[in-house]
N, C-alpha and C positions, 0 to 999 in steps of 0.2 A: 469749232465754235459755231460755224454756220449750221452744222448738223444738229447740235443741241438746240439752237434757236428754232430751226425748222421743226424739230421733234416737239418742242414745247408748244409751238403754234398749232401743230396738228392735234396735240392732245386737247388744247383749248377748244379747237373746232369741234372735236368729237364730243367734248363735254357740253358744248352749246347746242349740239344737234337735238332738236325737240323730240325726235323719234326715240332717243335713248331713254326718255322718261315715260314712254308709252308701254304699259303692261297689257299684254293680250294673252288669252288662253292658248294652249298649244295648238288647238285646231283652227286658230284664227290668224289673220294677217292684218296689215295696215294698208289702206287705200288713201292716196293723197293727190292733190293737184293744186295748181295756182291758176286763177282765172284772170285774164288780161283783156283789155280793150284793143282796138286796132293800132293804137300808138304805144302799146306795151305798158300802159298804166293799169294798176290793179283795179279790179271791179269789186268793191266792197258790197256786201249784202246780196250777192248773187245767190240764187236758190239752186240747190243741188238735190237730186233724188237718185238713190242707188237702188236698182232693182236686180233681182236674181234672174237666172235663166228661164224661170217660169213666169216672169213678169211681175212678181210680187215685190212690193217696196220693202227694202230691208232697213234703210236708214235715210234720213233727209236732214238738211241743215243749210246754213248759209256761210258764205265766206267771211273771213275776218277783215279788219281794215287794210290788210296787206294782200287781199285777194286769195288767201289760202284756205284750203279745206282739207280735213283729215278725219278719218273714221276707222275704227277697228271693226272688221266684219269676218264672218266665217269664211274659210278658204272656199274658193269657187269662182265661177264666171259671173261677171256683172255687166250691167249697162248703166252708165252714168248720164243723167239728163241735166243740163245746165241751162238756166234761164235767168234773165235780168232785164229790168225795164229799159226799153229802147234798143235791145239787141235781139238778133235772131236766135232761137233756141239752138242748142248744140248737144249732140249725143255722141258718146264714145264708149267703146268696150274695154274691159280690163279683166285680167285673170289674177286672182290673189292666191298666193301659196301659203301654206302653213308657216307661221313664225317668220314671215317675210314681209317686205315693204314693196308694194306695187305703186310706183309713182307714175302718174300720167304727165308729169312735167307741166309745161305751160299750156293751158287751154285758151286759145284765142277766139274771142267772140267777134262777130261781125255786126255792124249797125243794121238794125231791121229797117226795111223800107217803110215810110210812113203810109198808113192805110189811106185809101182814097176817101175824101170827105163827101158828104151828100151834096148834090147839086143845089145851088141857091133856089129858093122857092118855098112853097107851103107844104109842110109835112104834118102827119098826125100819128098819134100812138095807135098801134094795132093791138087792141086789148087781148085778143085770143092768144097771142104769143108774147105777152108781157105780164109782169107781175109786180105788185107793190107789197112787200112783206115787212114784218117787224119782229124784233126779239126783245123781250123784257124779262126782268127777274120777278119771280113770284115769291112773296114773303121772304125775300132774301136768299132763297134756296134754288129751286129748279128754274130753268128758263121756260118762258111761255112764248111759243111761236104763233104768229098769226099773220093775216093778210087782209087787204081790202079787195073785195071781189068786183067792185064797180068803180070805174074811173075813166077819164077821158083826158086827152091832152093834144096840144098843137104846138108845132115848132116852125118858126119862120127862119130859114137858113139864109143868112146874108152873104154877099160876095166876100166879105171878110168875116170868117166864122165867129170871130170875137164879138161882132155886132149882132149876132143872132139873138132871138128871143123865144122864150118857152112859157107856156101856160098850162098847168095841170090842175084838174078838178077831181077830187075824190069824194065819193058818197060815204059819209061817216057811218051811216047805218049799215053799210055792207061789211063792217068789221067782222072777222071770222077767225076764232081760235079753236074751232071744232068742239066747243063746249057751250051748249045753248044758254045755260044759266049764267055762265061767265060773260058771254056775248051780250046778253040782255042787260047785265049790270054795267058793262062797258058803255052801252048806249045810253044809260040813264044819266040823270043830272049829277050823279057822283063823279062821273068821268067825262065822256065826250058831250053829253047833253045834246043829243042829235035833234031833239025837237026845236031847240033854240039855235043850234049851229049845225045845220044839215050837211055842210061840206067842209072839206079842207082844201085850200087853194095855194098854189105856188106860182109866183111870177118871177121869172129870172131877171136879173139886172145886168149880168155880164158873164161871158165865157172867157176863161183864162187857160191858155195852153201851158201845161206844166212839164212838157217834154214827152217824147215818145207818143204813146197812146193815151196819156193821162191828161185830163182836163178838170178844172174847177168851175163849177157852175154856182154862182152866188145869186141869191134872190130873196124875196119876202115870202114867208110861209104864214098863212092865216089859219089858226087852229083854236077852237074853243073861244072865239071872239078876240083873240090876241094875235098880233102880227109881229114876227121876229125875223131877223136876218139869219139865214142859214146857208151853208155851202155844201154842195154835193161833190164828193170826191168821185169823179167819173172815169171810166175806162172805155174808150171808143173801140169797138170790135170790128168796124169796117162795113163794107157793102156786100150784099148777096142778092140772090134771086129766089122768090118764093115758088110754090108749086105751079102757079100760073104764069111764071116768068116775070112777075112784078119785082121792081127794085125795092130792096129793104136795107135799112141801116140799123145797127144794133149797138147798144151800150149797156154797161153795168154801172151802178152808182150806189154809194153808201153815204150816210150821215148819221150823226147821233143827236138826239133831241133830249132836252131836260124838261120833264113834264112840269116842274114848278115854273119854268119860264112861260108856260102857257096856262097857268093856274089850273092844271088838271091834278086834283088830289082827292083822296077819299077821306074827308075830314073826320068822320066818325072813328074810323080805324086808326088814323094818324094820332088822334087825341089819346088813344089808348097805347100809343107807342109802337104800333104794329105797321110796318111799311109793307102793305099788301103788294104794291107794284114798285119796282125799283125806281130810283130817281132819274135814270137815263133809259132811253129806248133807242135801239139801233134800227135804222131804216135801211132796207135793201131793195133797190129797184133793178129789174132786169127788163129792158125795154127794147122793142122793135118799132121803128117808124116806117111809114109808107107815104108816098106822095098823096096829097089830098085829091079827091075826085074833082077834076076841073069842071065837070058838068054841073056840079052843085053851086059853082060860083055865080 
């Protein structure tokens, strides 16, 4: 009786095995793992990249709510890179045989040390190694990529980083999409109207730590004569030293603007039902800051 029960239980386990439902070509195998944190809890949404022996990416993806990852790949030797917000990157090797399952078991991630924050004081954006770029849709089809070539900014780092303040000024006429006719039109009264509104300005209200290296920077953006509250989703990249030994701090940030919020529209074309520029514009900042020159104080 016990044997029958045990046999039935074994059969149910085999039927529940998710690998039984995976169909792979004869020359391929299955690679899998489960990603856990230091207290053995699954890490959902961890990013994984599988590269071959030549360093070429073969497949990438994320873990499910249970921390699991599984992919069918050609037989061969692989390197698996695992990353997740707040954890140190992890790399492991694996060999996948034909029609076989290569399980890496539990991959344990370690908490990443929090990067050192800038010293309290006055800092400024170093424009040579910084960029302010944007991406928008063109007539609902291709993406238009552009940037602002002229900008300046200052950051006052407080003893409590959450109380820091930032001010950024962008020269609206420096907009550059690498097409002169389009840039001239973007500077006109149809869009940015740079003669009336020569700058875009951002004043921060607060810095909020979201965990790990992620921060939210909320503030007021003035564009085209309208001021709205926006939040930058920022990733702090830490401190480093420049060619002359100067201290630098770096971060990346993104946000999405809706042009109608700032009354930026091309009325003539919109009246004809043609959306020349998409309703939303993605802004991407890649910024390095350096201490302000005390001699100028």
